[in-house]
DRENGU-501551 format. One record per residue (C-alpha): residue in one letter; x, y, z. Coordinates in steps of 0.25 Angstrom, whole numbers, plus 5000, padded with zeros to 4 digits. Layout:
BEGIN
AXYZ...
***
This chain:
BEGIN
M497949454979T498749434991A498549495005V499949555010E500349625023V500849765021S501349875031V500750015028V501550135033H500550255034D500550395040H499550445051D498550475040G498550335034R499350375021I500150255017I501650275017S502150135013V501749995012S502649875015Q502449735011F503349625016A503649495009A503049375015G503749325028V504449455030K504349515044A504549665044M503949785051V503649925044V503750045053G503150185049G503850315052E503450435060G501950455059Q501750325051S501150195055V501150055049L499849975045M500049825042T498949765034T498649665024V498249705009D498149644995D499549634989A499049704976V498749834984V500049844991P500749934980E499650034980L499250044995I500050174997R499250244986T497850184988H497650165003K497950225016V497850175031D496550195039I497350215052E496050205061R495750065055G497150025052R496849985038L497150025024V496050105016E496050135001I496150284998A494950334990G495150334975A496650294977S496450154970S495950214957G497050314956V498150204959A497550114948R497650234938E499050264942R499450114941D498850104927A499550224922L500850174927A500650034922S500550094908L501950154909L502650024914L503349934904R502849794902G503349704913Q503649824922H503049824936R502649944944D503149934959
***
């Protein structure tokens, strides 16, 4: 597991709209649209693909928080999808 920096675009309720991760050494800036903000934070690289479904932004504390019960649902969804994939095929 590796810690990576991500930029999380979210709305005024903390719902995640997008998650961006840049390659090492890349200097870039993520800008949110109207009514949106960007939280830059560090997370485990293994959770990046699922952040949009499993977390939201605690705006007052400026951090990500897990949505209650979201992880188990995502795991079931991932397992169901995995059974449909061909050998050697990856889900992105």
